[in-house]
VEXDREN-2710 file (C-alpha; in Angstrom, 1 decimal):
% VEXDREN-2710
k/r/px/py/pz
1/MET/0.0/0.0/0.0
2/LYS/1.3/3.4/-0.9
3/LYS/2.1/5.6/2.0
4/ILE/0.2/8.8/2.1
5/ASN/0.5/11.8/4.4
6/ASN/-2.9/11.7/6.0
7/LEU/-2.3/15.1/7.6
8/ARG/-3.1/16.6/4.2
9/PHE/-6.4/14.9/4.0
10/LEU/-7.6/15.2/7.6
11/PRO/-11.1/16.7/7.8
12/ARG/-10.0/18.7/10.8
13/ILE/-6.8/19.7/12.5
14/SER/-6.8/20.5/16.2
15/GLU/-6.6/24.1/17.3
16/ALA/-3.4/23.4/19.2
17/GLU/-1.8/21.9/16.1
18/LYS/-2.8/24.9/14.0
19/ARG/-1.2/27.3/16.5
20/ARG/1.9/25.2/16.7
21/ARG/2.4/25.1/13.0
22/ASN/1.4/28.7/12.0
23/PRO/2.8/31.6/14.1
24/THR/0.7/34.2/12.1
25/TYR/-2.5/32.2/12.9
26/ARG/-1.4/31.9/16.5
27/ASN/-0.9/35.6/17.0
28/ALA/-4.3/36.4/15.4
29/ARG/-6.1/33.9/17.7
30/LYS/-4.2/35.2/20.7
31/SER/-5.3/38.8/19.9
32/TYR/-8.9/37.6/19.5
33/THR/-8.8/35.9/22.9
34/LYS/-7.3/39.0/24.6
35/ASN/-10.0/41.3/23.0
36/LEU/-12.8/39.0/24.3
37/LEU/-11.3/38.9/27.8
38/PHE/-11.3/42.7/27.7
39/PHE/-14.7/43.0/26.2
40/PHE/-16.6/40.8/28.7
41/PRO/-15.9/42.9/31.8
42/VAL/-16.7/46.0/29.9
43/TRP/-19.9/44.5/28.6
44/ILE/-21.0/43.4/32.1
45/ILE/-20.5/47.0/33.4
46/LEU/-22.4/48.3/30.4
47/LEU/-25.1/45.8/31.0
48/ILE/-25.6/46.9/34.7
49/VAL/-25.6/50.6/33.6
50/LEU/-28.1/50.1/30.8
51/VAL/-30.4/47.9/33.0
52/PHE/-30.4/50.6/35.6
53/VAL/-31.2/53.2/33.0
54/ILE/-34.1/51.1/31.6
55/THR/-35.7/50.5/35.0
56/ASN/-35.5/54.2/36.0
57/ILE/-36.4/55.9/32.7
58/GLU/-40.0/57.1/32.2
59/ASN/-39.8/57.6/28.4
60/ARG/-40.9/54.3/26.9
61/ILE/-39.5/55.1/23.4
62/LEU/-36.1/56.0/24.8
63/ALA/-36.2/52.9/27.0
64/GLY/-36.9/50.8/23.9
65/ILE/-34.0/52.3/22.0
66/VAL/-31.7/51.6/25.0
67/GLY/-33.1/48.0/25.2
68/LEU/-32.3/47.4/21.5
69/PHE/-28.8/48.7/22.0
70/LEU/-28.4/46.4/24.9
71/ALA/-29.6/43.4/22.9
72/ALA/-27.2/44.3/20.0
73/SER/-24.2/45.0/22.3
74/PRO/-22.9/41.4/22.4
75/ILE/-22.9/41.2/18.6
76/MET/-21.2/44.6/18.4
77/GLY/-18.6/43.5/20.9
78/LEU/-17.8/40.3/19.1
79/GLY/-17.5/42.2/15.8
80/ILE/-15.1/44.7/17.3
81/ALA/-13.0/41.9/18.8
82/CYS/-12.9/40.0/15.5
83/ASN/-12.0/43.1/13.4
84/LEU/-9.1/44.0/15.8
85/SER/-7.7/40.5/15.6
86/LEU/-7.9/40.4/11.8
87/ARG/-5.4/43.2/11.6
88/LEU/-2.8/40.5/12.5
89/TRP/-4.2/38.0/10.0
90/VAL/-2.1/39.3/7.0
91/CYS/0.7/37.7/5.1
92/PRO/4.1/38.8/6.6
93/HIS/5.6/38.6/3.1
94/CYS/3.3/40.6/0.9
95/GLY/1.0/42.2/3.5
96/LYS/-2.2/41.0/1.9
97/GLU/-5.2/39.9/3.9
98/LEU/-5.5/36.1/4.5
99/PRO/-8.8/34.1/4.1
100/VAL/-11.6/35.0/6.5
101/GLN/-14.7/33.1/7.4
102/HIS/-17.9/35.1/7.8
103/ILE/-20.4/33.6/10.3
104/GLN/-23.5/35.9/10.5
105/TYR/-22.0/39.1/12.0
106/VAL/-18.6/37.7/13.1
107/SER/-15.5/37.2/10.9
108/LEU/-12.8/34.7/12.0
109/PRO/-9.5/33.8/10.4
110/VAL/-9.5/30.6/8.3
111/TYR/-6.4/28.5/8.7
112/THR/-4.2/28.3/5.6
113/ALA/-0.8/26.9/5.2
114/GLN/0.4/29.5/2.6
115/CYS/-0.7/32.9/1.4
116/PRO/-3.1/32.6/-1.5
117/GLY/-1.7/35.8/-3.1
118/CYS/2.1/35.3/-3.2
119/GLY/2.3/31.6/-2.1
120/TYR/4.5/32.4/0.9
121/SER/4.5/29.5/3.4
122/LEU/3.0/30.5/6.7
123/GLU/3.9/27.2/8.5
124/GLU/7.2/26.8/10.4
125/THR/9.5/24.0/9.3
126/ILE/9.2/21.1/11.7
127/PRO/11.4/18.0/11.5
128/SER/9.6/14.8/10.7
129/SER/10.6/13.3/14.1
130/ALA/9.0/16.2/15.9
131/SER/5.5/15.2/14.6
132/PHE/5.5/12.4/17.2
133/THR/7.4/14.1/20.0
134/GLN/5.1/14.8/23.0
135/THR/5.7/15.8/26.5
136/SER/7.8/13.6/28.8
137/CYS/6.4/10.8/30.8
138/GLU/6.6/12.9/34.0
139/GLN/4.6/15.6/32.5
140/ASN/2.0/13.2/31.2
141/GLN/1.6/11.7/34.7
142/ARG/1.2/15.2/36.1
143/ILE/-1.5/15.9/33.5
144/ASP/-3.3/12.7/34.4
145/LYS/-3.3/13.7/38.1
146/LYS/-4.7/17.2/37.3
147/ARG/-7.4/15.6/35.2
148/LYS/-8.6/13.7/38.3
149/LEU/-9.2/16.9/40.3
150/PRO/-12.4/18.2/38.6
151/ALA/-14.4/14.9/39.1
152/MET/-13.2/14.7/42.7
153/VAL/-14.2/18.3/43.5
154/PHE/-17.6/17.8/42.0
155/GLY/-17.9/14.6/43.9
156/VAL/-17.2/16.4/47.2
157/LEU/-19.7/19.1/46.3
158/LEU/-22.4/16.5/45.6
159/LEU/-21.7/14.7/48.9
160/MET/-22.2/18.0/50.7
161/CYS/-25.4/18.6/48.8
162/ALA/-26.6/15.1/49.7
163/VAL/-26.0/15.7/53.4
164/PHE/-27.9/19.0/53.2
165/MET/-30.8/17.3/51.3
166/LEU/-30.8/14.4/53.9
167/ILE/-31.1/16.9/56.8
168/THR/-33.9/18.6/55.0
169/CYS/-35.7/15.3/54.4
170/PHE/-35.6/14.4/58.1
171/VAL/-36.8/17.9/59.1
172/SER/-39.7/17.7/56.6
173/ILE/-41.0/14.4/57.9
174/GLY/-44.6/14.9/59.2
175/LYS/-44.8/18.4/57.5
176/ASP/-44.9/17.4/53.8
177/PRO/-46.9/14.7/52.0
178/GLY/-45.5/11.1/52.1
179/TYR/-44.9/10.9/48.4
180/ALA/-42.9/14.2/48.5
181/ILE/-40.7/12.8/51.3
182/ALA/-40.1/9.6/49.2
183/VAL/-39.1/11.6/46.1
184/ALA/-36.8/13.7/48.2
185/PHE/-35.1/10.6/49.7
186/PHE/-34.7/9.1/46.2
187/THR/-33.1/12.3/44.9
188/THR/-30.8/12.4/47.9
189/ALA/-29.7/8.8/47.4
190/PHE/-29.1/9.5/43.7
191/THR/-27.0/12.6/44.6
192/LEU/-25.1/10.6/47.2
193/ALA/-24.3/7.7/44.9
194/SER/-23.2/10.1/42.2
195/GLY/-20.9/12.0/44.5
196/ILE/-19.3/8.8/45.7
197/PHE/-18.9/7.6/42.1
198/LEU/-17.2/10.8/41.1
199/PHE/-15.0/11.0/44.2
200/ILE/-13.5/7.5/43.8
201/PRO/-11.0/7.5/40.9
202/HIS/-11.8/5.3/38.0
203/THR/-8.5/5.6/36.2
204/PRO/-7.4/2.1/34.9
205/GLU/-4.0/0.8/35.9
206/ARG/-1.6/-0.1/33.1
207/HIS/0.0/-3.5/33.7
208/THR/3.1/-2.7/31.8
209/GLU/6.4/-1.0/32.5
210/GLU/6.7/0.4/29.0
211/GLU/5.9/4.1/28.7
212/PRO/3.7/5.3/25.9
213/PHE/5.2/7.7/23.4
214/LEU/2.0/9.1/22.1
215/TYR/-1.1/10.3/24.0
216/VAL/-4.5/11.3/22.7
217/ARG/-6.7/13.0/25.2
218/THR/-10.1/14.6/25.2
219/SER/-10.2/18.4/24.9
220/VAL/-10.9/20.8/27.7
221/LEU/-14.4/21.4/26.2
222/ARG/-15.5/18.2/28.0
223/LEU/-14.6/19.8/31.3
224/VAL/-16.4/23.0/30.4
225/ALA/-19.5/21.1/29.3
226/GLY/-19.5/18.9/32.4
227/SER/-18.9/21.8/34.8
228/PHE/-22.0/23.5/33.3
229/LEU/-24.3/20.5/32.8
230/LEU/-23.8/18.8/36.2
231/PRO/-24.8/21.8/38.4
232/LEU/-27.6/22.7/36.0
233/GLY/-29.0/19.2/36.1
234/TRP/-28.8/19.0/39.9
235/LEU/-30.4/22.4/40.3
236/ILE/-33.3/21.3/38.1
237/LEU/-33.7/18.1/40.2
238/PHE/-33.6/20.1/43.4
239/VAL/-36.2/22.5/42.2
240/ALA/-38.4/19.7/41.0
241/THR/-38.1/17.9/44.3
242/ALA/-39.0/21.0/46.2
243/THR/-42.0/21.7/43.9
244/VAL/-43.4/18.2/44.6
245/ALA/-43.7/19.2/48.3
246/ALA/-45.7/22.3/47.4
247/GLU/-48.1/20.9/44.7
248/PRO/-49.1/17.5/43.2
249/VAL/-47.0/15.9/40.6
250/ASN/-48.0/17.0/37.1
251/ILE/-46.6/17.0/33.6
252/SER/-44.4/20.0/34.2
253/ILE/-42.7/18.5/37.3
254/PHE/-42.3/15.1/35.5
255/PHE/-40.7/17.0/32.5
256/MET/-38.3/18.8/35.0
257/PHE/-37.2/15.5/36.5
258/ILE/-36.5/14.0/33.1
259/THR/-34.6/17.1/32.0
260/GLY/-32.6/17.2/35.2
261/PHE/-31.6/13.5/35.1
262/ILE/-30.5/13.9/31.5
263/PHE/-28.3/17.0/32.2
264/PHE/-27.0/15.5/35.4
265/LEU/-25.9/12.2/33.8
266/TRP/-24.6/14.0/30.8
267/GLY/-22.4/16.2/33.0
268/ILE/-21.0/13.1/34.9
269/TRP/-20.2/11.5/31.5
270/CYS/-18.3/14.7/30.4
271/LEU/-16.3/14.9/33.6
272/LEU/-15.3/11.2/33.4
273/ALA/-14.5/11.5/29.7
274/TYR/-12.2/14.4/30.5
275/GLN/-10.6/12.4/33.3
276/ASN/-10.3/8.9/31.7
277/LYS/-10.9/8.9/28.0
278/LYS/-7.6/8.7/26.2
279/ILE/-5.5/6.6/23.8
280/LEU/-2.0/5.4/24.6
281/LEU/0.3/4.1/21.9
282/PHE/3.5/2.2/22.7
283/ARG/6.5/1.7/20.5
284/SER/6.0/-2.1/20.6
285/GLY/2.8/-1.6/18.7
286/LYS/0.4/-2.0/21.6
287/LEU/-2.4/0.5/22.0
288/ILE/-4.6/1.1/25.0
289/TYR/-8.0/2.7/24.6
290/SER/-9.5/4.0/27.9
291/ALA/-13.3/4.6/28.1
292/PRO/-14.9/7.3/30.2
293/TYR/-16.0/5.0/33.0
294/GLY/-12.5/3.6/33.6
295/ARG/-12.6/0.4/31.5
296/TYR/-9.9/0.0/28.9
297/LYS/-9.3/-2.1/25.8
298/GLU/-5.9/-3.3/24.7
299/PHE/-5.1/-3.9/21.0
300/HIS/-2.1/-4.5/18.9
301/THR/-1.6/-2.5/15.7
302/LYS/-1.2/-5.8/13.8
303/THR/-4.9/-6.4/14.2
304/PHE/-5.8/-3.1/12.5
305/ALA/-7.0/-3.8/8.9
306/SER/-8.5/-0.5/7.8
307/MET/-8.8/3.1/8.9
308/LYS/-11.9/5.0/7.8
309/TYR/-12.8/8.7/8.0
310/GLY/-16.2/9.7/9.2
311/ALA/-18.1/12.9/9.8
312/MET/-16.8/15.8/11.9
313/GLY/-13.2/14.5/11.6
314/SER/-13.8/11.1/13.2
315/VAL/-11.4/8.3/12.5
316/ARG/-12.6/4.7/12.8
317/ILE/-10.3/1.7/13.2
318/HIS/-11.6/-1.7/12.0
319/ASP/-10.2/-5.3/12.1
320/SER/-10.0/-7.7/9.2
321/ALA/-13.6/-8.9/9.8
322/GLY/-14.9/-5.3/9.5
323/ASN/-15.7/-4.9/13.2
324/LEU/-15.2/-1.5/14.7
325/LEU/-12.4/-1.6/17.3
326/PHE/-12.5/2.0/18.5
327/SER/-12.8/5.5/17.1
328/PHE/-11.5/9.0/17.9
329/ARG/-11.5/12.5/16.5
330/ALA/-8.5/13.7/14.6
331/SER/-9.0/17.2/16.1
332/LEU/-8.2/16.0/19.6
333/PRO/-4.8/16.8/21.1
334/GLY/-2.5/14.2/19.6
335/GLY/-5.2/12.9/17.2
336/ALA/-3.4/14.1/14.0
337/GLN/-0.1/12.4/15.1
338/LEU/-1.9/9.1/15.9
339/THR/-3.6/9.2/12.5
340/ASP/-0.4/9.8/10.7
341/TRP/1.4/7.1/12.7
342/LEU/-1.3/4.5/12.1
343/SER/-1.3/5.2/8.3
344/GLU/2.5/4.7/8.1
345/HIS/3.3/1.9/10.6
346/CYS/0.4/-0.5/10.6
347/GLU/1.7/-3.6/8.9
348/THR/-1.6/-5.2/8.1
349/ALA/-2.9/-2.0/6.5
350/SER/-1.1/-3.1/3.3
351/ALA/-3.6/-6.0/2.9
352/ALA/-6.1/-3.5/1.7
353/GLY/-4.2/-3.0/-1.6
354/PRO/-3.3/0.1/-3.6
355/ASP/-6.7/0.4/-5.2
356/GLN/-8.6/0.5/-1.9
357/ASN/-6.2/3.0/-0.6
358/THR/-6.6/5.2/-3.6
359/LYS/-10.4/5.0/-3.2
360/GLN/-10.1/5.9/0.5
361/SER/-7.9/8.9/-0.2
362/ARG/-10.4/10.1/-2.8
363/THR/-13.2/9.8/-0.3
364/VAL/-11.2/11.9/2.2
365/ARG/-10.4/14.4/-0.5
366/ALA/-14.0/14.6/-1.4
367/SER/-14.9/15.6/2.2
368/ARG/-12.5/18.5/1.8
369/GLU/-14.0/19.7/-1.4
370/PRO/-16.1/22.9/-1.1
371/MET/-19.8/23.0/-1.4
372/LYS/-20.7/23.4/-5.1
373/TRP/-23.8/24.6/-6.7
374/LYS/-25.8/22.0/-8.5
375/GLU/-28.5/22.6/-11.0
376/GLU/-30.7/20.1/-9.2
377/TYR/-31.0/22.7/-6.4
378/ARG/-32.5/25.3/-8.7
379/THR/-36.1/26.3/-8.1
380/PRO/-38.2/29.0/-9.7
381/MET/-37.5/31.1/-6.6
382/HIS/-33.8/31.4/-7.5
383/ASP/-34.8/33.7/-10.3
384/HIS/-36.2/36.3/-7.8
385/LEU/-33.4/36.4/-5.2
386/LYS/-33.4/40.3/-5.1
387/ALA/-37.1/40.5/-4.5
388/ILE/-37.0/37.8/-1.8
389/LYS/-34.1/39.5/-0.1
390/ALA/-35.9/42.8/-0.1
391/GLY/-39.0/41.0/1.3
392/LEU/-37.0/39.4/4.0
393/ILE/-35.7/42.8/5.1
394/VAL/-39.3/44.2/5.2
395/VAL/-40.6/41.2/7.2
396/SER/-37.7/41.5/9.7
397/PHE/-38.5/45.2/10.3
398/LEU/-42.2/44.4/10.6
399/ALA/-41.3/41.8/13.2
400/LEU/-39.1/44.3/15.1
401/ALA/-41.9/46.9/15.0
402/GLY/-44.6/44.5/16.0
403/THR/-42.5/43.3/18.9
404/ILE/-41.4/46.7/20.3
405/LEU/-44.5/49.0/19.7
406/PRO/-47.0/47.0/21.8
407/PHE/-44.5/47.0/24.6
408/LEU/-43.8/50.7/24.4
409/PHE/-47.5/51.7/24.2
410/MET/-48.9/49.0/26.5
411/THR/-51.5/51.3/28.0
412/GLU/-53.2/51.7/24.6
413/PHE/-53.3/47.9/24.0
414/SER/-55.4/45.3/25.7
415/LEU/-53.7/42.2/26.9
416/THR/-55.1/40.1/24.1
417/CYS/-54.2/42.6/21.4
418/ALA/-50.7/43.1/22.8
419/ALA/-49.9/39.4/23.1
420/MET/-51.3/38.5/19.7
421/THR/-49.6/41.4/18.0
422/MET/-46.2/40.5/19.4
423/THR/-46.6/36.8/18.7
424/LEU/-47.9/37.2/15.2
425/SER/-45.2/39.7/14.4
426/LEU/-42.6/37.0/15.1
427/PHE/-44.8/34.5/13.2
428/LEU/-44.2/36.5/10.0
429/PRO/-40.5/35.6/9.5
430/VAL/-41.4/31.9/10.3
431/ILE/-44.1/31.9/7.5
432/TYR/-41.7/33.8/5.2
433/TYR/-39.1/31.1/5.7
434/LEU/-41.5/28.3/5.1
435/ILE/-42.5/29.9/1.8
436/PHE/-39.0/30.6/0.5
437/SER/-37.1/27.9/2.3
438/SER/-35.4/26.7/-0.9
439/VAL/-33.4/30.0/-1.1
440/LEU/-33.0/30.9/2.6
441/SER/-30.0/29.5/4.5
442/LEU/-30.2/29.1/8.3
443/ASP/-26.5/28.3/8.4
444/GLY/-25.4/31.5/6.7
445/LYS/-22.7/31.2/4.1
446/PRO/-20.6/28.0/4.8
447/ARG/-16.8/28.4/4.7
448/HIS/-16.3/25.6/2.1
449/ALA/-19.1/26.9/-0.2
450/THR/-18.1/28.2/-3.6
451/ALA/-18.9/31.8/-4.7
452/GLU/-21.6/30.5/-7.0
453/TRP/-23.2/28.6/-4.1
454/LYS/-23.2/31.6/-1.9
455/SER/-24.7/33.8/-4.6
456/MET/-27.7/31.5/-4.9
457/TYR/-28.8/31.7/-1.2
458/ILE/-29.8/34.3/1.2
459/THR/-28.8/34.3/4.9
460/MET/-31.7/34.1/7.3
461/PRO/-31.1/36.4/10.3
462/VAL/-31.5/33.6/12.9
463/PHE/-29.8/35.2/15.9
464/PRO/-31.4/38.7/15.6
465/LEU/-34.8/37.1/15.4
466/GLY/-33.8/34.8/18.3
467/ILE/-33.2/37.9/20.5
468/LEU/-36.8/39.1/19.6
469/PHE/-38.1/35.6/20.5
470/LEU/-36.5/35.8/23.9
471/PHE/-37.8/39.3/24.5
472/VAL/-41.4/38.3/23.7
473/ILE/-41.1/35.2/25.9
474/GLN/-40.2/37.5/28.8
475/VAL/-43.1/39.8/28.1
476/ILE/-45.5/36.9/27.9
477/ARG/-44.2/35.5/31.2
478/ILE/-44.9/38.9/32.8
479/PHE/-48.5/38.8/31.3
480/ASP/-48.9/35.3/32.8
481/LYS/-47.7/36.4/36.2
482/VAL/-49.4/39.8/36.7
483/ARG/-52.2/40.1/34.2
484/LEU/-53.9/36.8/33.3
485/THR/-52.6/33.7/35.0
486/VAL/-52.9/30.2/33.5
487/ALA/-54.6/27.9/36.0
488/ASP/-54.4/24.7/34.0
489/SER/-50.7/24.4/33.4
490/ASP/-51.0/20.8/32.2
491/ARG/-53.3/21.6/29.3
492/SER/-51.2/24.7/28.5
493/LEU/-48.1/22.6/28.4
494/ILE/-49.8/20.1/26.0
495/CYS/-50.8/23.0/23.7
496/TRP/-47.2/24.3/23.8
497/ILE/-45.8/20.9/22.9
498/VAL/-48.3/20.3/20.1
499/ILE/-47.7/23.7/18.5
500/ALA/-43.9/23.3/18.8
501/ALA/-44.1/19.9/17.2
502/ILE/-46.2/21.1/14.3
503/LEU/-43.9/24.1/13.7
504/ILE/-40.7/22.0/13.8
505/VAL/-42.0/19.1/11.7
506/ILE/-43.3/21.5/9.0
507/THR/-40.0/23.4/9.1
508/VAL/-37.9/20.2/8.7
509/ILE/-40.0/19.0/5.8
510/ARG/-39.9/22.3/4.0
511/THR/-36.1/22.7/4.5
512/PRO/-34.1/21.0/1.6
513/LYS/-31.8/18.2/2.7
514/HIS/-28.7/20.0/1.6
515/LEU/-29.5/23.0/3.8
516/ARG/-30.2/21.1/7.0
517/GLY/-27.4/21.9/9.4
518/GLU/-26.7/23.4/12.8
519/GLY/-28.8/26.5/12.0
520/LEU/-31.9/24.3/11.6
521/PHE/-31.4/23.0/15.1
522/ILE/-31.0/26.5/16.6
523/TRP/-34.1/27.7/14.6
524/GLY/-36.0/24.8/16.1
525/LEU/-35.2/26.0/19.6
526/PHE/-36.4/29.4/18.7
527/LEU/-39.6/27.9/17.3
528/CYS/-40.2/26.2/20.7
529/LEU/-40.0/29.7/22.3
530/LEU/-42.5/31.0/19.7
531/ALA/-44.8/28.1/20.4
532/TYR/-44.9/29.1/24.1
533/SER/-46.0/32.7/23.3
534/LEU/-48.4/31.4/20.6
535/SER/-50.0/29.0/23.0
536/TYR/-50.6/31.7/25.6
537/SER/-51.8/34.2/23.0
538/LEU/-54.3/31.7/21.5
539/ASN/-55.7/30.8/24.9
540/ALA/-56.0/34.5/25.8
541/ALA/-57.7/35.3/22.5
542/THR/-60.2/32.5/22.6
543/CYS/-61.3/33.0/26.2
544/SER/-65.0/33.0/27.0
545/GLU/-66.9/35.7/28.9
546/ALA/-65.5/36.3/32.3
547/VAL/-67.3/34.8/35.3
548/HIS/-66.9/36.9/38.5
549/THR/-67.3/35.5/41.9
550/THR/-66.0/36.2/45.4
551/ALA/-62.6/34.7/45.8
552/VAL/-62.1/31.9/48.4
553/ILE/-58.5/32.6/49.4
554/THR/-56.7/29.7/51.2
555/ASP/-53.2/31.0/51.6
556/SER/-50.9/34.0/51.1
557/SER/-47.2/34.6/50.8
558/VAL/-44.7/37.3/50.0
559/GLU/-41.5/36.7/48.1
560/ASN/-38.4/39.0/47.8
561/ARG/-39.3/40.9/50.9
562/ASP/-35.8/42.4/51.0
563/LYS/-36.4/44.2/47.6
564/ASP/-38.1/47.5/47.0
565/ASP/-40.8/45.8/45.0
566/PRO/-41.7/42.4/46.6
567/ASP/-44.0/39.9/45.0
568/TYR/-47.4/39.2/46.6
569/TYR/-49.2/35.9/46.1
570/LEU/-52.7/34.7/47.0
571/THR/-53.8/31.1/46.6
572/VAL/-57.5/30.8/45.6
573/LYS/-59.8/27.9/45.3
574/LEU/-61.4/27.5/41.8
575/TYR/-64.8/26.1/40.9
576/ASP/-63.6/22.5/40.8
577/ALA/-61.9/22.7/44.2
578/THR/-58.5/23.0/42.7
579/GLU/-56.2/25.8/43.8
580/ALA/-54.2/28.3/41.9
581/GLU/-51.5/30.7/43.1
582/ILE/-51.9/34.2/41.6
583/CYS/-49.5/37.2/41.8
584/VAL/-51.4/40.3/42.9
585/THR/-50.7/43.9/43.6
586/GLU/-49.8/45.3/47.1
587/ASP/-53.3/46.9/47.3
588/LEU/-55.1/43.6/46.7
589/TYR/-52.8/41.9/49.2
590/MET/-53.6/44.5/51.9
591/MET/-57.3/44.1/51.1
592/TYR/-57.0/40.4/51.9
593/GLN/-55.0/41.2/55.1
594/THR/-57.7/43.6/56.3
595/GLY/-60.6/41.1/55.5
596/GLN/-62.1/43.0/52.5
597/PRO/-63.7/40.8/49.8
598/ILE/-61.8/40.2/46.5
599/SER/-63.3/39.1/43.2
600/LEU/-62.1/36.2/41.2
601/CYS/-62.3/36.5/37.4
602/GLN/-62.2/33.2/35.6
603/ARG/-62.2/32.6/31.8
604/THR/-61.9/29.4/29.8
605/SER/-60.3/29.2/26.4
606/ALA/-61.4/27.2/23.4
607/PHE/-58.7/24.7/24.3
608/GLY/-60.1/24.1/27.8
609/VAL/-57.4/26.2/29.6
610/ARG/-58.6/28.3/32.5
611/MET/-57.1/31.8/32.9
612/VAL/-57.8/33.6/36.2
613/GLN/-57.3/37.0/37.7
614/LEU/-58.0/38.6/41.1
615/HIS/-59.3/42.2/41.3
616/ALA/-61.3/44.5/43.5
617/PRO/-65.1/44.1/43.4
618/LEU/-66.5/45.5/40.2
619/ASN/-68.5/48.2/41.9
620/LYS/-65.3/49.7/43.2
621/GLU/-63.5/49.7/39.9
622/ASN/-63.4/52.7/37.6
623/HIS/-61.8/50.8/34.7
624/SER/-61.2/47.2/33.9
625/PHE/-58.2/46.3/31.8
626/TYR/-60.0/43.4/30.2
627/ASN/-63.1/45.3/29.4
628/GLN/-61.0/47.0/26.7
629/LYS/-61.0/43.8/24.7
END
């Protein structure tokens, strides 16, 4: 079999390898990192100042302008950081700009080995023996010890949380329902077992005195992901467990438990993968593959028959029977060196024959080819790209106006009108995408796409629209809290899931297969947010006539007492003997404290969802907000 330099054909090269090879690329990326580290503290200070201005300003229009600036400030900061770093991404020989990747509103340097203009080599000359030179055995052992610390630290924290939860469980016996105590003990036992599991090292022992000369480890992104997912999952589980003691188990609580368990276990897997997952290659040809949970497999390179490349830079090793032995990503630290070593030193790899190797190298080359325009992608809409782009701009501005204006002039809008206007305004770009999905790209302009491909598609402003989606969600949540509260959360959740499923399925079907990428997933998340506001708006718009009765209040509470504007809650009994907790004003809360009667306003939507509100008796009201409907 002909020897080939697989480093030329790798789908991805690790970031550390790029910086090691190319000093110009290294300086540009360092500058980008420094700019971001400077930007984030400045942005946090600016965020605090702008939030203070918004909360204390009386002019709604000026507050809306400041809010838009606040929403756009992260994009502006990233753009400034990128532009400053791109000043260093020029050829040191001819001074021309080097290739740049444009992702929405951010421009990043694209790694290149030589200047496209003058052909000057940007990579440093590295001896062939240096490709396989890694840190010493002592340094690798120190790295292994350091990688044990995060899992042990999180294990100690989980043990402390388990002790706290156990004390809380014993204190709550006799005060909370029995099923709530049982759920709390189960969550405590699960937390305790997870803490012990993380605290005890699971690193496998190597039964050999030979030291490996090549290491492949997981990147630090596993540690970052695990450090985020594990606390998030435990927090969701804790909140769900505490909620069980306050109200009966419903679909929302069950969904919280499922989500919490998924994030929690995923975080444990990431931490253990960062600690244990690695590949050790010895000069004798022996290879050890260590799995995240401490088990390891031992192979000899003579048993390797083929090496195949998969998606996202993955490399798969198979034996002579075609069975998958193990796989790894070439972008991991040491992955490129291991791939090159396997291609040049595996003896049984020659059994594949020159023809198969040529076919394999062509396959790998094909994965590196840019995205080309094909005539089979053409639709009648490609003949009207300018008109469609102009329409997209108009629809985006309509969505912006329909989202901001009802919020700025809330006193002139009824609740139903404001909620429906803000929701339907965001529904416009969704419908526009479904109509022109064959020419709209949710992923922007891919880096490997040709100029012809880029000229045939229009970038969908996913993230700016996503900011509007998040804004509307917050406004709808305020409506739900202080204006018209949803009493049947289970039915409302079902409506939300059904609407989200319909929107996502239609979007996936309408999106061409060659345009389905990461952007479609992000757009699906934003559609879930839109489905929430659409569910609330539809229920509010289809409500029946209000039924007013004297409220039967069973409980009261005050949250955030230390703040200037605390939240007052009253728990009322509805017509079917169920209870609902409603946020009320301070005046209504004081009326309850002084024994004055309070009216309960209940409406039922066409979907069977009850929406309630507490207010003063009608004969004492001058105006009713909902009478403006």
